[in-house]
C-alpha positions as CSV (number, residue, x, y, z in Angstrom):
1,X,0.0,0.0,0.0
2,X,1.3,3.4,-0.9
3,X,0.5,6.9,0.3
4,X,1.1,10.0,-1.8
5,X,0.4,13.7,-2.4
6,X,0.5,14.6,-6.0
7,X,0.1,18.2,-5.1
8,X,3.1,18.3,-2.8
9,X,5.1,15.7,-4.8
10,X,5.8,13.1,-2.1
11,X,5.0,9.4,-1.6
12,X,5.9,6.5,0.7
13,X,4.9,3.0,1.3
14,X,4.8,1.1,4.6
15,X,7.8,-1.2,3.9
16,X,9.9,1.9,3.1
17,X,8.7,3.9,6.1
18,X,8.7,1.2,8.7
19,X,12.5,1.0,9.4
20,X,12.4,4.6,10.8
21,X,9.5,3.7,13.2
22,X,11.1,0.3,14.1
23,X,14.4,1.9,15.0
24,X,12.5,4.4,17.2
25,X,10.6,1.6,19.0
26,X,13.5,-0.9,19.0
27,X,11.5,-3.4,17.0
28,X,12.0,-5.7,14.1
29,X,10.8,-3.9,10.9
30,X,9.4,-7.1,9.4
31,X,7.3,-7.8,12.5
32,X,6.3,-4.2,12.9
33,X,4.8,-3.8,9.4
34,X,2.3,-6.5,10.2
35,X,1.0,-4.4,13.1
36,X,0.7,-1.1,11.2
37,X,-2.5,-1.9,9.5
38,X,-5.5,-2.9,11.6
39,X,-6.5,-2.5,15.2
40,X,-3.2,-2.8,16.9
41,X,-2.1,-0.5,19.7
42,X,1.3,0.3,21.1
43,X,1.6,0.5,24.8
44,X,4.4,2.9,25.8
45,X,4.5,1.7,29.4
46,X,5.1,-1.9,28.5
47,X,6.7,-1.4,25.1
48,X,4.4,-4.0,23.6
49,X,1.9,-4.3,20.7
50,X,-1.6,-5.4,21.6
51,X,-5.1,-5.7,20.0
52,X,-6.4,-4.3,23.3
53,X,-6.5,-0.6,23.8
54,X,-4.1,0.4,26.6
55,X,-6.2,3.4,27.4
56,X,-9.5,5.0,26.3
57,X,-7.6,7.6,24.2
58,X,-5.3,5.2,22.4
59,X,-5.1,5.2,18.6
60,X,-4.2,2.5,16.2
61,X,-0.5,2.2,15.5
62,X,-0.8,3.6,11.9
63,X,-2.4,6.7,13.2
64,X,0.1,7.1,16.1
65,X,3.3,6.6,14.1
66,X,2.4,7.6,10.5
67,X,-0.6,9.9,10.3
68,X,-0.2,12.0,13.4
69,X,3.4,12.9,12.6
70,X,2.5,13.7,9.0
71,X,-0.4,15.9,10.0
72,X,1.8,17.7,12.6
73,X,4.4,18.4,9.9
74,X,1.7,19.9,7.6
75,X,0.3,22.0,10.4
76,X,3.7,23.3,11.4
77,X,4.7,24.2,7.8
78,X,1.4,25.6,6.7
79,X,0.6,27.8,9.7
80,X,-1.5,30.8,8.9
81,X,1.2,33.4,9.1
82,X,3.4,31.4,6.6
83,X,0.7,31.2,3.9
84,X,-0.4,34.8,3.6
85,X,0.7,35.2,0.0
86,X,1.2,32.9,-3.0
87,X,5.0,33.0,-3.0
88,X,5.1,32.0,0.7
89,X,2.6,29.2,0.0
90,X,4.8,27.8,-2.8
91,X,7.8,27.9,-0.6
92,X,6.0,26.0,2.1
93,X,5.0,23.3,-0.4
94,X,8.6,22.7,-1.3
95,X,9.5,22.3,2.4
96,X,7.0,19.5,3.0
97,X,9.1,17.1,1.0
98,X,12.1,17.5,3.4
């Protein structure tokens, strides 16, 4: 499965992205990729993957480790004061690929 933004000219797939997350968590990338899609949760306290939500505000691993960081990066780069004119907006779109 691949994820992309044609507008911002970036793309990634899970096998290509997982080594970064696996290194952060100290996990085997091949094992981790199996848990990224579906209702699997990572418990920070126990450092384990589970199908049981560790808390009521837990999110699936894909959301926690892929979508949330991506959305945070977009929000940081495209803050209101940085997108006041067209030139600034174009500059911000080039930064999202970094």
